C-alpha positions as CSV (number, residue, x, y, z in Angstrom):
1,M,62.5,-113.1,85.1
2,Q,62.3,-109.3,85.5
3,T,63.3,-108.7,89.1
4,A,64.8,-111.9,90.5
5,V,68.5,-110.9,90.4
6,N,67.8,-107.4,91.8
7,D,65.6,-109.0,94.6
8,A,68.4,-111.4,95.6
9,R,71.1,-108.7,95.6
10,S,68.9,-106.2,97.6
11,I,67.8,-108.8,100.2
12,G,71.4,-110.1,100.5
13,A,72.8,-106.6,101.0
14,L,70.1,-105.8,103.6
15,L,70.8,-109.0,105.6
16,Q,74.5,-108.4,105.5
17,A,74.4,-104.7,106.6
18,K,71.5,-104.8,109.1
19,Y,71.6,-108.3,110.4
20,G,75.3,-109.4,110.1
21,F,74.8,-112.3,107.7
22,E,77.6,-113.7,105.6
23,I,76.3,-113.8,102.0
24,E,76.9,-116.1,99.0
25,L,75.2,-114.8,95.9
26,L,74.4,-117.1,93.0
27,T,72.9,-115.4,89.9
28,D,71.8,-117.3,86.8
29,A,72.8,-120.5,88.6
30,S,72.8,-123.9,87.0
31,R,71.5,-127.1,88.7
32,K,75.1,-128.0,89.5
33,D,75.8,-124.6,91.1
34,V,72.8,-124.9,93.4
35,I,73.5,-128.6,94.4
36,D,77.2,-127.9,94.9
37,S,76.4,-124.9,97.2
38,L,74.0,-127.0,99.3
39,S,76.6,-129.7,99.6
40,R,79.3,-127.3,100.8
41,Y,77.0,-126.0,103.5
42,R,76.1,-129.6,104.5
43,R,79.9,-130.2,105.1
44,K,80.6,-126.8,106.6
45,L,77.8,-125.8,109.0
46,T,77.7,-126.9,112.6
47,E,74.9,-126.9,115.2
48,N,76.0,-123.4,116.2
49,D,75.2,-122.0,112.7
50,N,72.1,-120.8,111.0
51,L,71.3,-120.7,107.3
52,L,68.9,-118.7,105.2
53,I,68.4,-119.8,101.5
54,Y,66.7,-117.3,99.3
55,Y,65.5,-118.6,95.9
56,A,64.0,-116.3,93.3
57,G,63.2,-117.9,90.0
58,H,61.0,-120.2,88.0
59,G,59.1,-123.1,89.6
60,I,56.9,-125.8,88.2
61,L,54.5,-128.4,89.6
62,D,54.4,-131.9,88.3
63,E,50.7,-132.6,89.0
64,A,51.1,-136.4,88.3
65,S,53.7,-136.8,91.0
66,E,52.5,-133.9,93.2
67,R,56.0,-132.6,93.4
68,G,57.4,-129.1,92.9
69,Y,60.6,-128.2,91.2
70,W,62.9,-125.2,91.0
71,L,64.1,-124.4,87.4
72,P,67.7,-123.2,87.3
73,I,69.2,-121.4,84.3
74,D,70.0,-124.7,82.5
75,A,66.5,-126.2,82.9
76,E,64.4,-127.1,79.9
77,R,60.6,-127.1,80.3
78,D,60.2,-130.4,78.4
79,S,63.1,-132.3,80.1
80,P,63.4,-132.7,83.9
81,A,67.1,-133.6,83.7
82,N,68.2,-130.3,85.3
83,W,65.2,-129.5,87.5
84,I,65.8,-129.3,91.2
85,S,63.2,-131.2,93.2
86,T,61.9,-129.7,96.4
87,A,62.3,-133.2,97.8
88,D,66.1,-133.0,97.1
89,V,66.2,-129.6,98.8
90,T,64.4,-131.1,101.8
91,D,66.9,-134.0,102.0
92,S,69.8,-131.6,102.0
93,L,68.3,-129.6,104.8
94,K,67.6,-132.6,106.9
95,A,71.2,-133.8,106.6
96,M,72.7,-130.4,107.6
97,Q,73.9,-129.9,111.2
98,A,72.8,-126.2,111.3
99,K,70.5,-125.3,114.1
100,H,68.0,-123.1,112.2
101,V,67.4,-123.2,108.5
102,L,64.9,-120.9,106.6
103,V,64.1,-121.2,103.0
104,V,62.6,-118.2,101.4
105,A,61.2,-119.1,98.0
106,D,59.8,-116.5,95.6
107,S,58.7,-118.8,92.8
108,C,55.6,-120.5,91.4
109,Y,54.3,-123.5,93.2
110,S,56.7,-123.1,96.1
111,G,54.1,-124.2,98.5
112,T,55.0,-127.9,97.9
113,L,57.7,-127.5,100.5
114,S,55.4,-126.6,103.3
115,R,52.7,-127.4,105.8
116,S,51.0,-124.8,108.0
117,V,52.0,-123.8,111.5
118,K,50.2,-121.8,114.3
119,L,51.1,-118.2,115.1
120,E,51.8,-117.7,118.8
121,K,52.3,-114.7,121.0
122,S,55.9,-113.4,121.1
123,N,57.7,-112.8,124.4
124,P,61.3,-113.3,125.6
125,R,60.6,-116.8,127.0
126,Y,58.9,-117.9,123.8
127,L,61.8,-116.6,121.7
128,G,64.2,-118.4,124.0
129,R,62.3,-121.7,123.4
130,L,62.4,-121.2,119.7
131,A,66.2,-120.4,119.7
132,G,66.9,-123.7,121.5
133,K,65.1,-126.0,119.1
134,R,66.1,-127.2,115.7
135,A,64.1,-125.4,112.9
136,R,63.5,-126.3,109.3
137,V,61.0,-123.7,108.0
138,V,60.0,-122.1,104.7
139,L,58.5,-118.8,103.7
140,T,57.0,-118.9,100.3
141,S,55.6,-116.1,98.1
142,G,52.6,-118.3,97.3
143,G,51.0,-121.7,97.6
144,L,50.3,-124.1,94.8
145,E,49.9,-121.2,92.4
146,P,51.7,-118.9,90.0
147,V,53.2,-115.8,91.6
148,S,54.0,-112.3,90.3
149,D,57.4,-111.4,89.0
150,G,57.2,-107.6,89.5
151,G,54.6,-105.3,90.9
152,G,56.8,-103.9,93.6
153,G,58.7,-101.2,91.7
154,D,62.2,-102.7,91.1
155,H,61.2,-105.8,93.0
156,S,58.5,-108.5,93.0
157,V,55.5,-107.8,95.3
158,F,56.7,-110.4,97.7
159,A,60.4,-109.2,97.8
160,K,59.3,-105.6,98.4
161,A,57.1,-106.7,101.3
162,L,59.9,-108.8,102.8
163,I,62.4,-105.9,102.5
164,D,60.0,-103.5,104.1
165,A,59.3,-105.9,107.0
166,L,63.0,-106.5,107.6
167,K,63.8,-102.8,107.5
168,A,61.0,-102.0,109.9
169,N,62.3,-104.5,112.6
170,N,64.4,-102.8,115.3
171,S,65.2,-105.7,117.5
172,V,64.4,-109.5,117.2
173,I,61.7,-110.9,115.0
174,E,60.9,-114.6,114.4
175,G,60.1,-115.9,111.0
176,T,56.5,-116.5,111.9
177,R,55.9,-112.9,112.9
178,L,57.8,-111.6,109.9
179,F,55.4,-113.6,107.7
180,N,52.5,-112.1,109.5
181,Q,53.7,-108.6,108.7
182,L,54.3,-109.2,105.0
183,R,51.3,-111.4,104.2
184,R,48.7,-108.6,103.9
185,P,50.8,-106.3,101.6
186,V,51.3,-109.2,99.2
187,I,47.7,-110.5,99.1
188,T,46.4,-106.9,98.6
189,N,48.7,-106.2,95.7
190,A,48.9,-109.6,93.9
191,R,46.8,-112.7,93.2
192,Q,48.9,-114.9,95.5
193,T,48.9,-115.9,99.1
194,P,52.2,-116.3,101.0
195,E,52.7,-119.2,103.3
196,Y,54.9,-119.9,106.3
197,S,55.4,-123.4,107.7
198,D,57.8,-126.1,108.8
199,I,59.3,-128.1,106.0
200,R,57.9,-131.5,105.7
201,F,60.2,-134.5,106.4
202,A,63.2,-132.3,107.3
203,D,63.4,-133.1,111.1
204,H,61.9,-129.8,112.2
205,E,61.7,-129.8,116.0
206,G,59.5,-126.8,116.7
207,G,62.1,-123.9,116.6
208,D,61.9,-120.9,114.4
209,F,64.4,-118.7,112.5
210,L,65.2,-115.5,114.4
211,F,66.3,-112.2,112.8
212,V,68.4,-110.1,115.2
213,R,68.9,-106.5,114.1
214,R,72.4,-105.3,114.7
215,Q,72.5,-102.4,117.2
216,G,72.9,-99.0,115.6
217,R,72.3,-100.3,112.1
């Protein structure tokens, strides 16, 4: 992968500096590293917490089972022993107590996590409703298709569009509207179509992930 590590570092630094996130960065992670991290957050997080998971790396679609997988550093293409099923990720998210969880997946075939949702008009009352409801949502760099690793300078096309959209926000933006802002720059610069939706079978209750810009940052 040409840009995955730089994408993760840059997005993590931006979320920490401008949005007040606490960051855990895993680079060249094994299957055990990823599963252990998800398990720690399952034990640690409460209903007062929110979680964003950013995955940049290889992905694969098993057409026979219609299931997608993330391929960590120790994965072998001809053996699924160390693949991470998107169904396993979904199960972990369903079991977490966190109020809002957003998965941002910049990988091939990441659309297997999702189903489409409707974009609604944003206003304070609408944002308040979203904040009060449990959310399990995913923003993917593409659907059931390969995606570009590169094309955005030092970043992937998708990561650059995400970074630009987060930098441009000066107040509060929900994940749905963030997706709406980055979708066109991606589809005009790469042969892939980003998706944003609730995560299937993860107990999504109609909320959304909110990005709140720190004042003066």
